[in-house]
DRENTILUM-237496 format. One line per field, with one value per residue (C-alpha): x, y, z; residue in three letters; residue number from 1. Coordinates in nm, 2 decimals, padded with zeros to 4 digits, always signed. Layout:
BEGIN
east <- (X | ...)
north <- (Y | ...)
up <- (Z | ...)
res <- (ALA | ...)
n <- (NUM | ...)
end
This chain:
BEGIN
east <- (+00.74 | +00.42 | +00.29 | -00.08 | -00.22 | -00.45 | -00.66 | -00.70 | -00.97 | -00.91 | -01.11 | -00.95 | -01.07 | -00.99 | -01.06 | -01.11 | -01.09 | -01.32 | -01.37 | -01.73 | -01.88 | -02.20 | -02.43 | -02.29 | -02.63 | -02.71 | -02.66 | -02.34 | -02.57 | -02.74 | -02.41 | -02.29 | -02.60 | -02.57 | -02.21 | -02.30 | -02.57 | -02.34 | -02.07 | -02.33 | -02.46 | -02.10 | -02.01 | -02.32 | -02.20 | -01.82 | -01.52 | -01.31 | -00.94 | -00.70 | -00.57 | -00.88 | -00.82 | -01.17 | -01.49 | -01.76 | -02.11 | -01.92 | -01.73 | -01.33 | -01.15 | -00.84 | -00.66 | -00.70 | -00.54 | -00.56 | -00.65 | -00.64 | -00.71 | -00.99 | -00.85 | -00.89 | -01.23 | -01.18 | -00.90 | -00.98 | -00.77 | -00.73 | -00.92 | -00.70)
north <- (+19.97 | +20.06 | +19.91 | +19.84 | +19.76 | +19.46 | +19.28 | +18.91 | +18.74 | +18.38 | +18.15 | +17.93 | +17.66 | +17.71 | +17.44 | +17.59 | +17.39 | +17.50 | +17.40 | +17.44 | +17.43 | +17.22 | +17.10 | +16.79 | +16.67 | +16.59 | +16.27 | +16.27 | +16.30 | +16.60 | +16.76 | +16.72 | +16.89 | +17.17 | +17.23 | +17.24 | +17.49 | +17.70 | +17.71 | +17.79 | +18.09 | +18.19 | +18.20 | +18.42 | +18.68 | +18.65 | +18.60 | +18.31 | +18.35 | +18.11 | +18.11 | +18.33 | +18.39 | +18.40 | +18.19 | +18.39 | +18.25 | +17.92 | +17.90 | +17.92 | +17.89 | +17.73 | +17.67 | +17.72 | +17.52 | +17.63 | +17.32 | +17.45 | +17.72 | +17.68 | +17.91 | +18.25 | +18.40 | +18.73 | +18.96 | +19.33 | +19.64 | +19.89 | +20.21 | +20.51)
up <- (+02.43 | +02.62 | +02.95 | +03.00 | +03.35 | +03.38 | +03.63 | +03.62 | +03.84 | +03.94 | +04.16 | +04.41 | +04.65 | +05.01 | +05.27 | +05.61 | +05.93 | +06.22 | +06.59 | +06.68 | +07.04 | +07.04 | +07.31 | +07.48 | +07.58 | +07.21 | +07.02 | +06.79 | +06.49 | +06.65 | +06.74 | +06.38 | +06.24 | +06.51 | +06.42 | +06.05 | +06.11 | +06.32 | +06.04 | +05.79 | +05.99 | +06.07 | +05.70 | +05.62 | +05.84 | +05.86 | +05.64 | +05.79 | +05.86 | +05.99 | +06.34 | +06.47 | +06.84 | +06.99 | +06.88 | +06.71 | +06.81 | +06.90 | +06.58 | +06.56 | +06.23 | +06.31 | +05.96 | +05.59 | +05.30 | +04.94 | +04.74 | +04.38 | +04.15 | +03.91 | +03.66 | +03.51 | +03.54 | +03.36 | +03.24 | +03.22 | +03.12 | +03.40 | +03.34 | +03.30)
res <- (UNK | UNK | UNK | UNK | UNK | UNK | UNK | UNK | UNK | UNK | UNK | UNK | UNK | UNK | UNK | UNK | UNK | UNK | UNK | UNK | UNK | UNK | UNK | UNK | UNK | UNK | UNK | UNK | UNK | UNK | UNK | UNK | UNK | UNK | UNK | UNK | UNK | UNK | UNK | UNK | UNK | UNK | UNK | UNK | UNK | UNK | UNK | UNK | UNK | UNK | UNK | UNK | UNK | UNK | UNK | UNK | UNK | UNK | UNK | UNK | UNK | UNK | UNK | UNK | UNK | UNK | UNK | UNK | UNK | UNK | UNK | UNK | UNK | UNK | UNK | UNK | UNK | UNK | UNK | UNK)
n <- (1 | 2 | 3 | 4 | 5 | 6 | 7 | 8 | 9 | 10 | 11 | 12 | 13 | 14 | 15 | 16 | 17 | 18 | 19 | 20 | 21 | 22 | 23 | 24 | 25 | 26 | 27 | 28 | 29 | 30 | 31 | 32 | 33 | 34 | 35 | 36 | 37 | 38 | 39 | 40 | 41 | 42 | 43 | 44 | 45 | 46 | 47 | 48 | 49 | 50 | 51 | 52 | 53 | 54 | 55 | 56 | 57 | 58 | 59 | 60 | 61 | 62 | 63 | 64 | 65 | 66 | 67 | 68 | 69 | 70 | 71 | 72 | 73 | 74 | 75 | 76 | 77 | 78 | 79 | 80)
end
């Protein structure tokens, strides 16, 4: 019996929790918008990971939870 190596690509949904430093002189609504903007900018430049030790540009990733897998995206045979 022969063995063939394969790669399967799957997508999963991860929910990350962040603590974000915002300007305390702003209204609650403005703070929420500032926090969203900071997380969006953070995600453009960084890959989040749970239990990050130091904030990056005021953003700290504190936890992650895998919600679900969307299923198989592709299956490919390994090149020899």
